[in-house]
Structures are given as C-alpha cells and as structure tokens.
C-alpha positions as CSV (number, residue, x, y, z in Angstrom):
1,X,107.2,98.4,80.0
2,X,107.7,101.7,79.4
3,X,109.1,103.8,82.2
4,X,110.3,100.5,84.1
5,X,113.4,98.6,84.2
6,X,113.8,95.0,84.2
7,X,113.5,94.4,87.9
8,X,109.9,96.1,88.1
9,X,111.2,99.2,89.6
10,X,109.9,102.7,88.3
11,X,112.8,104.6,86.7
12,X,110.6,107.5,84.8
13,X,107.2,108.0,86.4
14,X,106.0,110.1,83.4
15,X,106.5,107.1,81.4
16,X,104.9,104.4,83.2
17,X,101.4,103.1,81.8
18,X,98.1,101.8,83.7
19,X,98.5,98.1,83.8
20,X,101.8,97.6,84.3
21,X,101.6,97.0,88.0
22,X,99.7,94.9,90.3
23,X,96.2,95.1,90.3
24,X,94.7,95.3,93.9
25,X,91.0,95.4,95.8
26,X,91.4,98.0,98.7
27,X,89.1,99.9,101.3
28,X,85.4,100.1,100.6
29,X,85.8,97.7,97.4
30,X,87.8,100.3,95.4
31,X,90.0,98.7,92.8
32,X,93.3,100.2,91.7
33,X,97.2,99.3,90.7
34,X,100.1,99.5,92.9
35,X,103.4,99.8,90.2
36,X,107.0,99.8,91.0
37,X,108.8,98.6,94.2
38,X,108.8,101.3,97.5
39,X,112.2,102.7,98.5
40,X,113.7,102.2,102.0
41,X,111.4,104.1,104.3
42,X,108.8,104.8,102.0
43,X,105.8,106.5,103.2
44,X,103.7,105.0,100.3
45,X,103.6,101.4,102.3
46,X,101.0,103.2,104.8
47,X,98.8,103.7,102.1
48,X,95.7,101.4,100.7
49,X,93.8,101.4,97.7
50,X,90.6,103.5,98.1
51,X,91.9,105.8,100.9
52,X,90.7,109.1,100.7
53,X,92.7,112.3,99.7
54,X,93.0,114.0,103.2
55,X,93.5,111.2,104.8
56,X,96.5,110.3,102.8
57,X,97.8,114.0,103.5
58,X,97.3,113.0,107.4
59,X,99.4,110.1,107.1
60,X,102.1,111.1,104.7
61,X,102.0,115.3,104.5
62,X,101.5,117.5,101.4
63,X,103.0,116.6,98.2
64,X,105.8,118.5,96.4
65,X,103.7,119.3,93.0
66,X,100.1,118.2,92.3
67,X,97.8,118.6,89.2
68,X,94.3,117.6,87.9
69,X,93.2,116.3,84.4
70,X,90.0,115.1,82.9
71,X,89.6,111.1,81.7
72,X,87.8,110.2,78.3
73,X,85.0,108.9,80.8
74,X,84.1,113.0,81.1
75,X,82.7,112.8,77.2
76,X,80.2,109.7,78.0
77,X,76.8,111.1,78.4
78,X,75.0,108.6,80.9
79,X,78.5,107.9,83.0
80,X,77.8,109.1,86.5
81,X,80.8,107.1,88.1
82,X,83.7,108.4,90.2
83,X,86.7,108.4,87.3
84,X,85.7,111.6,85.4
85,X,88.6,113.4,86.7
86,X,92.0,112.3,88.2
87,X,94.2,114.1,90.8
88,X,97.7,113.6,90.6
89,X,100.4,114.1,93.5
90,X,103.9,114.0,93.2
91,X,106.1,113.2,96.3
92,X,109.9,113.7,96.0
93,X,111.9,110.4,96.6
94,X,108.4,108.4,97.0
95,X,106.5,108.5,93.7
96,X,103.1,109.4,92.5
97,X,100.0,109.0,93.9
98,X,96.8,109.3,91.5
99,X,93.3,109.6,92.7
100,X,89.6,109.2,91.0
101,X,86.8,112.1,91.6
102,X,83.6,112.4,89.6
103,X,83.8,116.4,90.3
104,X,86.2,118.5,88.4
105,X,86.7,121.1,91.6
106,X,85.8,119.3,94.4
107,X,89.2,117.1,94.2
108,X,89.0,116.4,98.2
109,X,86.5,113.8,97.3
110,X,88.9,111.9,95.7
111,X,89.8,108.0,96.4
112,X,93.4,106.8,95.8
113,X,93.2,104.3,92.9
114,X,97.0,104.4,91.8
115,X,100.4,104.3,93.6
116,X,103.4,104.6,91.6
117,X,106.5,103.6,93.8
118,X,109.7,105.5,92.4
119,X,112.4,106.2,95.1
120,X,114.0,108.5,92.2
121,X,111.2,110.7,91.7
122,X,112.2,114.4,91.2
123,X,109.0,116.1,92.7
124,X,107.5,117.9,90.1
125,X,105.2,116.9,87.1
C-alpha cells in the first residue's frame, strides 16, 4: 500500500490512501478508519471515531498544522450528508486526523473519521 511498509506502519502520511487501514464503527454509529500503528505513548490511542473536533482538542491538544478541502460529494446536488468537506489536523510525532463536516466554514462541527498513526510525522501538511 502506498505510504506504508510491509509491517503495516505508515512511513509517508501524505501518500496513504483511504481503505488501507482497518474499518471501525465509533461513537453514535460513525464509521471510520484507523491506519498504521501507534508509536510509544501515542496520544491518538485515546481517540474514538466519531469524536467531535473540540473533544479531540481537549484530549490531545492543538495540532502543529491543519487545513481543509472539499470532497467530490460537494458536487452532488441532492447530497445532504456530513462528508462535503474534510478537515485535516497534523500532529508532529503522532500522525494525522481527518474530520468530516457538512459545512464549509463551521469546522468545529466536524467528526473524526480517520486516524493515521505515524510516529515519524513531520508535523506539516
């Protein structure tokens, strides 16, 4: 798999593709994915798929970098789901967190849908 080694560890977070991890069901039936293996003392092990962005920040602190992007679902006229935009948070030495949100400007309403463990994460997108 792209961005991963033979042991299932993430070596390049930017190259990891959705579907390369383990699918999980989280809080309030949110579905998500966990990719890679946590490093020693990883803060990400406290997280659960479906957690809100504020709850995540309260647990593990602020990211070293972050940004957002639209998904292809934004172009579907009758799609009213919660995955029109994604918000990515990068934590140096931890990995990346991906949140799904329906609104383009209200990122605080995002829910965690993907945890990418990478103990060698550089901290910037």
